[in-house]
Phi, psi and omega in degrees: 000326180299319179297321180294320177293317179298318179295315177301315179299313180300315179298318180294322177294315178299316180299315179298319178293321177294318179297327175297319182283349181303332180299340179290346176287000168053036178073012176287103188301321182293316178296320179295319178298315179299312180303308183300320179298316179297316181296316180300331180257018177059031175261070187292327177295318179291325177297316178296318179293332177297319177293313181299312182299316180302313181296320181288330182277341182243090185297340182288345184275121176279134178256104182287160182306314179299322180289317177300315179300318181295318179295318179294317179298317179299317176302315181294312181296329180269358180059043178264120180248095180213189183268007184301310184297315179299317180295318179292320177299317177297317177303314180293321179295318181296319180294321180295320181294320178297317176299315179296318178296321178294319178297320180291318181293327180276353184264028181289181185297000000 
């Protein structure tokens, strides 16, 4: 019985963490519907990948450190070993370089 309670608690925590990250879908109704459907059907890995894919496809969205940390932690807790974290990290680095380059370009004489 203890294992079942622990499993239920773990599942509920993962679901709550995913629902917290849902806001990153930026009001995109289609992405939110897909995400919600996955959560409703207990497909938490697919829900997480919906968020990751959305962030990677929408370069305008800044991925702040707490959000990145939460996504990375969910991958670890769910034991997902894929390229999502590396891709998001690269996305964030590229975005930072663009911002730095814009700052450098505008800081001319």
